[in-house]
DSSP file (Angstrom, degrees, kcal/mol; ACC not computed):
  #  RESIDUE AA STRUCTURE BP1 BP2  ACC     N-H-->O    O-->H-N    N-H-->O    O-->H-N    TCO  KAPPA ALPHA  PHI   PSI    X-CA   Y-CA   Z-CA
    1    1 A M              0   0    0      0, 0.0     2,-0.3     0, 0.0     0, 0.0   0.000 360.0 360.0 360.0 131.3   -9.7    9.9   49.5
    2    2 A K        -     0   0    0      1,-0.0     2,-0.4     2,-0.0     0, 0.0  -0.593 360.0-136.3 -80.9 137.7   -6.0    9.0   49.0
    3    3 A T        -     0   0    0     -2,-0.3     2,-0.6     2,-0.0    -1,-0.0  -0.800  11.7-163.5 -96.1 133.3   -4.3   10.3   45.8
    4    4 A L        -     0   0    0     -2,-0.4     2,-0.6     2,-0.0    -2,-0.0  -0.943   8.6-161.5-114.7 105.8   -2.1    8.0   43.8
    5    5 A R        -     0   0    0     -2,-0.6     2,-0.3     0, 0.0    -2,-0.0  -0.797  10.7-152.6 -92.0 121.2    0.0   10.0   41.4
    6    6 A L        -     0   0    0     -2,-0.6     2,-0.3     2,-0.0     5,-0.0  -0.656   5.3-134.5 -94.8 148.2    1.4    7.9   38.6
    7    7 A E    >   -     0   0    0     -2,-0.3     3,-1.9     1,-0.1     4,-0.3  -0.675  25.9-112.3 -96.6 155.2    4.7    8.5   36.7
    8    8 A Q  G >  S+     0   0    0      1,-0.3     3,-1.8    -2,-0.3    -1,-0.1   0.853 116.4  59.7 -56.9 -36.9    4.9    8.3   33.0
    9    9 A Q  G 3  S+     0   0    0      1,-0.3    -1,-0.3     3,-0.0    -3,-0.0   0.675 100.4  57.7 -68.0 -14.2    7.1    5.2   33.2
   10   10 A D  G <  S+     0   0    0     -3,-1.9    18,-2.2    17,-0.1    -1,-0.3   0.442  97.1  82.8 -89.6  -1.1    4.3    3.4   35.0
   11   11 A M  E <   +A   27   0A   0     -3,-1.8     2,-0.3    -4,-0.3    16,-0.2  -0.675  51.5 174.7-107.5 156.5    1.8    4.0   32.2
   12   12 A G  E     -A   26   0A   0     14,-2.2    14,-3.1    -2,-0.2     2,-0.4  -0.988  20.5-139.1-153.8 156.1    1.2    2.1   28.9
   13   13 A M  E     -A   25   0A   0     -2,-0.3     2,-0.4    12,-0.2    12,-0.2  -0.947  18.3-172.0-118.2 141.6   -1.2    2.2   26.0
   14   14 A T  E     -A   24   0A   0     10,-2.3    10,-2.7    -2,-0.4     2,-0.5  -0.998  22.2-134.1-135.0 131.8   -2.7   -0.9   24.4
   15   15 A W  E     -A   23   0A   0     -2,-0.4     2,-0.5     8,-0.2     8,-0.2  -0.735  29.3-165.3 -79.2 129.7   -4.8   -1.3   21.3
   16   16 A V  E     -A   22   0A   0      6,-2.8     6,-3.1    -2,-0.5     2,-1.1  -0.976  16.0-150.8-124.2 127.9   -7.6   -3.6   22.1
   17   17 A S  E     +A   21   0A   0     -2,-0.5     2,-0.4     4,-0.2     4,-0.2  -0.753  44.3 134.7 -99.8  88.6   -9.8   -5.3   19.5
   18   18 A D  S    S-     0   0    0     -2,-1.1    -2,-0.1     2,-0.7     0, 0.0  -0.913  86.2 -20.5-136.3 109.7  -13.2   -5.7   21.3
   19   19 A F  S    S-     0   0    0     -2,-0.4     2,-0.3     3,-0.0    -1,-0.1   0.950 139.2 -24.8  57.6  51.7  -16.2   -4.8   19.3
   20   20 A G  S    S-     0   0    0     26,-0.1    -2,-0.7     2,-0.1     2,-0.5  -0.745 108.5 -45.3 107.5-161.3  -14.1   -2.6   17.0
   21   21 A M  E     +A   17   0A   0     -2,-0.3     2,-0.3    -4,-0.2    -4,-0.2  -0.938  58.5 175.6-113.0 127.2  -10.7   -1.1   17.9
   22   22 A T  E     -A   16   0A   0     -6,-3.1    -6,-2.8    -2,-0.5     2,-0.4  -0.836  23.8-135.1-123.0 163.1  -10.3    0.7   21.2
   23   23 A L  E     -AB  15  45A   0     22,-1.4    22,-2.6    -2,-0.3     2,-0.4  -0.985  20.8-162.4-121.0 130.2   -7.3    2.3   22.9
   24   24 A E  E     -AB  14  44A   0    -10,-2.7   -10,-2.3    -2,-0.4     2,-0.5  -0.932  11.0-152.9-118.4 132.7   -6.7    1.6   26.6
   25   25 A L  E     +AB  13  43A   0     18,-2.6    17,-3.3    -2,-0.4    18,-1.3  -0.907  29.7 172.0 -98.9 127.4   -4.5    3.5   29.0
   26   26 A H  E     -AB  12  41A   0    -14,-3.1   -14,-2.2    -2,-0.5     2,-0.3  -0.878  23.4-140.7-134.6 165.4   -3.3    1.3   31.8
   27   27 A T  E     -AB  11  40A   0     13,-2.3    13,-2.9    -2,-0.3     2,-0.5  -0.935   7.3-149.2-126.7 150.5   -0.9    1.3   34.7
   28   28 A K  E     +     0   0A   0    -18,-2.2    11,-0.2    -2,-0.3   -17,-0.1  -0.671  50.1 130.6-115.6  73.9    1.5   -1.3   36.1
   29   29 A V  E     +     0   0A   0     -2,-0.5     2,-0.3     9,-0.4    -1,-0.1   0.415  59.7  59.9-106.6   0.4    1.5   -0.4   39.8
   30   30 A S  E     - B   0  38A   0      8,-0.8     8,-2.8    -3,-0.2     2,-0.3  -0.926  64.4-156.5-129.1 154.5    0.8   -3.8   41.2
   31   31 A Y  E     - B   0  37A   0     -2,-0.3    -2,-0.0     6,-0.2     2,-0.0  -0.946  17.9-118.4-131.6 149.9    2.7   -7.0   41.0
   32   32 A T    >   -     0   0    0      4,-2.9     3,-1.9    -2,-0.3     6,-0.0  -0.235  43.4 -96.2 -73.4 172.6    1.9  -10.7   41.3
   33   33 A K  T 3  S+     0   0    0      1,-0.3    -1,-0.1     2,-0.1    -2,-0.0   0.790 128.4  57.6 -60.8 -26.8    3.5  -12.8   44.0
   34   34 A A  T 3  S-     0   0    0      2,-0.1    -1,-0.3     1,-0.0    -2,-0.0   0.512 122.9-107.5 -81.7  -4.5    6.0  -13.9   41.4
   35   35 A G  S <  S+     0   0    0     -3,-1.9    -2,-0.1     1,-0.3    -1,-0.0   0.546  71.7 142.2  91.5   7.3    7.0  -10.3   40.8
   36   36 A D        -     0   0    0      1,-0.1    -4,-2.9    -5,-0.0    -1,-0.3  -0.648  54.5-112.5 -83.1 137.9    5.3   -9.9   37.4
   37   37 A P  E     -B   31   0A   0      0, 0.0     2,-0.5     0, 0.0    -6,-0.2  -0.403  23.4-147.1 -69.5 145.1    3.6   -6.5   36.7
   38   38 A I  E     -B   30   0A   0     -8,-2.8    -8,-0.8    -2,-0.1     2,-0.6  -0.960  10.6-138.8-112.0 127.7   -0.2   -6.4   36.5
   39   39 A A  E     -     0   0A   0     -2,-0.5   -11,-0.2   -11,-0.2   -28,-0.0  -0.770  16.2-166.4 -89.9 122.6   -1.7   -3.9   34.1
   40   40 A Y  E     -B   27   0A   0    -13,-2.9   -13,-2.3    -2,-0.6     2,-0.2  -0.938  21.3-125.6-107.7 124.7   -4.8   -2.2   35.4
   41   41 A P  E     -B   26   0A   0      0, 0.0   -15,-0.3     0, 0.0     3,-0.1  -0.469  24.1-177.7 -69.7 137.0   -6.9   -0.2   32.9
   42   42 A L  E     -     0   0A   0    -17,-3.3    17,-0.4     1,-0.4     2,-0.3   0.800  66.5 -25.6 -97.5 -44.8   -7.6    3.4   33.8
   43   43 A F  E     -B   25   0A   0    -18,-1.3   -18,-2.6    15,-0.1    -1,-0.4  -0.982  55.1-138.7-161.8 166.1   -9.7    4.3   30.8
   44   44 A K  E     -BC  24  57A   0     13,-1.7    13,-3.5    -2,-0.3     2,-0.5  -0.916  12.8-134.7-127.7 154.6  -10.5    3.4   27.2
   45   45 A I  E     -BC  23  56A   0    -22,-2.6   -22,-1.4    -2,-0.3     2,-0.3  -0.958  30.0-178.5-109.1 124.7  -11.2    5.3   24.1
   46   46 A Y  E     - C   0  55A   0      9,-3.0     9,-2.8    -2,-0.5     2,-0.4  -0.791  20.5-136.2-117.3 160.4  -14.2    4.0   22.0
   47   47 A A  E     - C   0  54A   0     -2,-0.3     7,-0.2     7,-0.2     6,-0.1  -0.962  29.9-110.2-115.9 139.1  -15.8    5.1   18.7
   48   48 A D     >  -     0   0    0      5,-2.7     4,-1.5    -2,-0.4     6,-0.0  -0.399  23.3-128.6 -64.9 140.1  -19.6    5.3   18.3
   49   49 A E  T  4 S+     0   0    0      1,-0.2    -1,-0.1     2,-0.1   -29,-0.0   0.831 102.0  26.5 -60.1 -35.7  -21.0    2.6   16.0
   50   50 A Q  T  4 S+     0   0    0      3,-0.1    -1,-0.2     1,-0.0    -2,-0.0   0.833 133.5  27.3-100.2 -38.2  -22.9    5.0   13.8
   51   51 A T  T  4 S-     0   0    0      2,-0.1    -2,-0.1     0, 0.0     3,-0.1   0.628  86.4-133.9-102.5 -14.7  -21.1    8.4   14.0
   52   52 A E     <  +     0   0    0     -4,-1.5     2,-0.1     1,-0.3    -3,-0.1   0.555  50.0 155.9  66.5   9.2  -17.5    7.3   14.8
   53   53 A E        -     0   0    0     -6,-0.1    -5,-2.7     1,-0.1     2,-0.3  -0.455  41.7-124.4 -63.3 138.6  -17.5   10.0   17.4
   54   54 A Q  E     -C   47   0A   0     -7,-0.2    15,-2.6    -2,-0.1    16,-0.4  -0.678  27.9-171.6 -94.4 142.3  -14.8    9.1   20.0
   55   55 A Y  E     -CD  46  68A   0     -9,-2.8    -9,-3.0    -2,-0.3     2,-0.5  -0.968  21.0-135.9-130.3 144.0  -15.6    8.8   23.7
   56   56 A M  E     -CD  45  67A   0     11,-3.2    11,-2.8    -2,-0.3     2,-0.6  -0.897  23.9-152.1 -96.3 127.1  -13.4    8.3   26.7
   57   57 A E  E     +CD  44  66A   0    -13,-3.5   -13,-1.7    -2,-0.5     2,-0.3  -0.893  22.8 164.6-106.5 123.5  -14.9    5.6   29.1
   58   58 A I  E     - D   0  65A   0      7,-2.5     7,-3.4    -2,-0.6     2,-0.5  -0.881  36.1-114.3-129.3 162.0  -14.1    5.8   32.8
   59   59 A E  E     + D   0  64A   0    -17,-0.4     2,-0.4    -2,-0.3     5,-0.2  -0.855  34.7 173.0 -99.0 133.2  -15.6    4.3   35.9
   60   60 A S  E >   - D   0  63A   0      3,-3.0     3,-1.5    -2,-0.5    -2,-0.0  -0.958  67.2 -17.3-142.7 121.8  -17.3    6.6   38.3
   61   61 A R  T 3  S-     0   0    0     -2,-0.4     3,-0.1     1,-0.3    -1,-0.0   0.863 128.3 -49.8  52.7  42.1  -19.3    5.5   41.4
   62   62 A G  T 3  S+     0   0    0      1,-0.2     2,-0.3     0, 0.0    -1,-0.3   0.549 120.2  99.6  80.0   7.7  -19.6    2.0   40.1
   63   63 A K  E <  S-D   60   0A   0     -3,-1.5    -3,-3.0     2,-0.0     2,-0.5  -0.928  73.7-119.1-125.3 150.7  -20.9    3.0   36.6
   64   64 A L  E     -D   59   0A   0     -2,-0.3     2,-0.4    -5,-0.2    -5,-0.2  -0.789  31.8-165.4 -87.1 127.2  -19.1    3.3   33.2
   65   65 A V  E     -D   58   0A   0     -7,-3.4    -7,-2.5    -2,-0.5     2,-0.6  -0.952   7.7-154.5-117.4 129.8  -19.3    6.9   32.0
   66   66 A Q  E     -D   57   0A   0     -2,-0.4    -9,-0.2    -9,-0.2   -21,-0.1  -0.926  11.9-172.2-109.0 121.3  -18.5    7.8   28.4
   67   67 A V  E     -D   56   0A   0    -11,-2.8   -11,-3.2    -2,-0.6     5,-0.1  -0.924  31.9-107.0-112.7 131.8  -17.3   11.4   27.8
   68   68 A P  E >>  -D   55   0A   0      0, 0.0     4,-1.4     0, 0.0     3,-1.0  -0.330  21.2-133.2 -58.2 135.3  -16.9   12.9   24.3
   69   69 A I  H 3> S+     0   0    0    -15,-2.6     4,-2.9     1,-0.3     5,-0.2   0.829 105.5  65.9 -58.1 -32.6  -13.2   13.2   23.4
   70   70 A S  H 3> S+     0   0    0    -16,-0.4     4,-1.9     1,-0.2    -1,-0.3   0.874 101.8  48.1 -59.2 -36.5  -14.0   16.7   22.1
   71   71 A C  H <> S+     0   0    0     -3,-1.0     4,-2.3     2,-0.2    -1,-0.2   0.891 110.7  50.7 -69.0 -39.9  -14.8   17.7   25.7
   72   72 A I  H  X S+     0   0    0     -4,-1.4     4,-2.5     2,-0.2    -2,-0.2   0.914 109.8  50.5 -63.9 -42.8  -11.6   16.1   27.0
   73   73 A K  H  X S+     0   0    0     -4,-2.9     4,-2.5     1,-0.2    -1,-0.2   0.916 110.6  49.4 -61.1 -44.0   -9.6   18.0   24.4
   74   74 A Q  H  X S+     0   0    0     -4,-1.9     4,-2.4    -5,-0.2    -1,-0.2   0.901 111.3  49.9 -61.6 -41.1  -11.2   21.3   25.4
   75   75 A M  H  X S+     0   0    0     -4,-2.3     4,-2.3     2,-0.2    -2,-0.2   0.920 111.5  47.3 -64.6 -44.2  -10.5   20.6   29.1
   76   76 A I  H  X S+     0   0    0     -4,-2.5     4,-1.7     2,-0.2    -2,-0.2   0.910 111.9  50.8 -64.3 -42.2   -6.8   19.8   28.4
   77   77 A Q  H  X S+     0   0    0     -4,-2.5     4,-0.6     1,-0.2    -2,-0.2   0.920 112.7  45.6 -62.6 -43.5   -6.4   22.9   26.3
   78   78 A A  H >X S+     0   0    0     -4,-2.4     4,-1.8     1,-0.2     3,-0.7   0.880 110.3  55.4 -66.0 -37.6   -8.0   25.1   29.0
   79   79 A A  H 3X S+     0   0    0     -4,-2.3     4,-2.0     1,-0.2    -1,-0.2   0.834  94.6  67.8 -65.6 -33.0   -5.9   23.5   31.7
   80   80 A Q  H 3< S+     0   0    0     -4,-1.7    -1,-0.2     1,-0.2    -2,-0.2   0.816 117.0  22.7 -60.1 -31.1   -2.6   24.2   29.9
   81   81 A S  H << S+     0   0    0     -3,-0.7    -1,-0.2    -4,-0.6    -2,-0.2   0.643 130.7  40.1-107.8 -17.6   -3.0   28.0   30.5
   82   82 A G  H  < S+     0   0    0     -4,-1.8     2,-0.5    -5,-0.1    -3,-0.2   0.649  89.0  85.2-111.1 -16.3   -5.3   28.1   33.5
   83   83 A V     <  +     0   0    0     -4,-2.0     2,-0.3    -5,-0.2    -1,-0.0  -0.786  51.4 157.4 -95.7 126.1   -4.4   25.3   36.0
   84   84 A H        -     0   0    0     -2,-0.5    -3,-0.0     1,-0.0     2,-0.0  -0.947  39.7-101.0-141.4 160.3   -1.6   26.2   38.4
   85   85 A S     >  -     0   0    0     -2,-0.3     4,-2.0     1,-0.1     5,-0.2  -0.255  36.0-107.7 -75.0 166.9   -0.4   25.0   41.8
   86   86 A E  H  > S+     0   0    0      1,-0.2     4,-2.4     2,-0.2     5,-0.2   0.890 122.2  55.5 -60.9 -39.6   -1.1   26.8   45.1
   87   87 A Y  H  > S+     0   0    0      1,-0.2     4,-2.2     2,-0.2    -1,-0.2   0.920 105.0  52.1 -59.8 -44.5    2.5   27.9   45.1
   88   88 A W  H  > S+     0   0    0      1,-0.2     4,-2.7     2,-0.2     5,-0.4   0.926 110.3  48.0 -59.4 -45.8    2.2   29.5   41.7
   89   89 A F  H  X>S+     0   0    0     -4,-2.0     4,-2.5     1,-0.2     5,-2.5   0.908 110.1  52.3 -62.6 -41.4   -0.9   31.5   42.8
   90   90 A D  H  <5S+     0   0    0     -4,-2.4    -1,-0.2     1,-0.2    -2,-0.2   0.897 117.0  39.5 -59.5 -39.8    0.9   32.6   45.9
   91   91 A E  H  <5S+     0   0    0     -4,-2.2    -2,-0.2    -5,-0.2    -1,-0.2   0.819 129.4  26.4 -80.3 -32.4    3.9   33.8   43.8
   92   92 A H  H  <5S+     0   0    0     -4,-2.7    -3,-0.2    -5,-0.2    -2,-0.2   0.653 132.2  21.7-109.5 -19.7    2.0   35.3   40.9
   93   93 A V  T  <5S+     0   0    0     -4,-2.5    -3,-0.2    -5,-0.4    -4,-0.1   0.765 121.7  42.4-117.5 -45.8   -1.5   36.4   42.1
   94   94 A F  S   <S+     0   0    0     -5,-2.5    -4,-0.1     2,-0.0    -3,-0.1   0.013  74.0 140.5-101.6  28.4   -1.5   36.9   45.8
   95   95 A Q        -     0   0    0     -6,-0.2     2,-0.2     1,-0.1    -4,-0.1  -0.469  60.5-108.7 -68.6 139.3    1.8   38.7   46.2
   96   96 A P        -     0   0    0      0, 0.0     2,-0.2     0, 0.0    -1,-0.1  -0.493  37.0-120.3 -66.6 137.6    1.6   41.5   48.8
   97   97 A K        -     0   0    0     -2,-0.2     2,-0.3     1,-0.1    -3,-0.0  -0.571  22.6-112.2 -81.2 141.7    1.8   44.9   47.0
   98   98 A D              0   0    0     -2,-0.2    -1,-0.1     1,-0.1     0, 0.0  -0.568 360.0 360.0 -69.9 130.4    4.7   47.3   47.8
   99   99 A T              0   0    0     -2,-0.3    -1,-0.1    -3,-0.0    -2,-0.0   0.386 360.0 360.0-121.5 360.0    3.3   50.3   49.6
């Protein structure tokens, strides 16, 4: 699977009023023949009708999946201290010991 890494300047957020108020993160990585940018949604944030709990909605394997925002927040918080590149691990964890 090919990875497409987006830059912050390629991203945008839009408030969308569809069945309540949602927030959509989109990217402008494609252009029309006239050169106009096309915004493609990456995911939306929804609120539950009864509880107001917020969910992030993404597409996975042809289905829309709603994940509680509380889980996303926990994941981001854990990632801030635990996710590192292969280079970082080589330099900080797997250094050969002086003997």
